C-alpha positions as MATLAB code, in Angstrom:
seq = 'MDEAYARVAPCLLRLRFGLADPGLAVIGELVHDIDCKDGKFGRSETAGLERMIAGVVRRHTGDDSRLERGAAVLDDLYEAFRGLGLGR';
ca = [
      14.797    6.029    8.998;
      13.264    9.464    9.344;
       9.584   10.164    8.835;
       9.993   12.008    5.517;
      11.945    9.096    4.024;
       9.427    6.546    5.272;
       6.637    8.415    3.550;
       8.198    8.041    0.127;
       9.719    4.607    0.714;
       7.325    2.658   -1.582;
       8.195    4.936   -4.509;
      11.905    4.854   -3.733;
      11.936    1.081   -3.472;
      10.265    0.743   -6.855;
      12.815    3.075   -8.443;
      15.834    1.623   -6.645;
      15.103   -1.934   -7.680;
      13.695   -1.110  -11.114;
      10.225   -2.407  -10.309;
       8.059   -1.097  -13.117;
       5.064   -3.292  -12.326;
       1.854   -1.227  -12.561;
       0.260   -3.189   -9.701;
       3.069   -2.131   -7.389;
       2.687    1.450   -8.567;
      -0.984    1.425   -7.560;
      -0.182    0.001   -4.128;
       2.513    2.657   -3.705;
      -0.034    5.356   -4.521;
      -2.512    3.930   -2.025;
       0.106    3.693    0.714;
       1.263    7.234   -0.025;
      -2.245    8.682    0.280;
      -2.952    6.745    3.490;
       0.343    7.711    5.061;
       0.607   11.335    3.933;
      -3.137   12.061    3.987;
      -2.670   14.461    1.085;
      -4.887   12.796   -1.533;
      -2.116   13.257   -4.095;
      -3.167   10.243   -6.147;
      -6.883   10.261   -5.302;
      -7.447    6.567   -5.984;
     -10.951    5.352   -5.189;
      -9.564    2.285   -3.379;
      -7.678    4.281   -0.725;
     -10.468    4.458    1.860;
     -11.185    0.740    1.556;
      -7.541   -0.226    2.044;
      -7.293    2.122    5.012;
     -10.297    0.387    6.631;
      -8.779   -3.037    5.915;
      -5.543   -2.000    7.615;
      -7.516   -0.680   10.589;
      -9.270   -4.055   10.809;
      -5.964   -5.916   10.744;
      -4.636   -3.700   13.534;
      -7.790   -4.137   15.616;
      -8.000   -7.901   15.179;
      -4.310   -8.796   15.520;
      -2.514   -7.548   18.615;
       1.025   -8.737   17.994;
       3.451   -7.308   15.452;
       4.158  -10.696   13.877;
       0.492  -11.476   13.289;
      -0.151   -7.945   11.981;
       2.735   -8.258    9.533;
       1.590  -11.684    8.386;
      -2.014  -10.614    7.858;
      -1.056   -7.251    6.360;
       1.251   -8.977    3.879;
      -1.580  -11.319    2.883;
      -3.928   -8.362    2.331;
      -1.339   -6.597    0.172;
      -0.619   -9.806   -1.767;
      -4.324  -10.151   -2.546;
      -4.585   -6.484   -3.490;
      -1.579   -6.834   -5.787;
      -3.202   -9.842   -7.441;
      -6.347   -7.783   -8.046;
      -4.350   -5.044   -9.799;
      -1.813   -7.226  -11.583;
      -2.300   -7.187  -15.318;
      -5.442   -5.056  -15.289;
      -5.921   -1.726  -17.013;
      -5.562   -0.064  -13.602;
      -7.833    2.811  -14.429;
      -8.929    5.168  -11.735;
];
């Protein structure tokens, strides 16, 4: 997978599988802004998620533990956004 494709992967996955969930859309926006560093979506939560990811990377040295912890963080974040108004 090339770098350009990886940068839009969250959006493409949502479209490809018909995932219209607003919570997933927010997470996709956050991931986009962290990855591309372009501030396209300008969500206030971006900096906090970026710090959380940095903490996961610092605390967990192996790929498996990083994936496990990162997935848990994203699951919790999704739960926070699921069903809310999702305002900026």
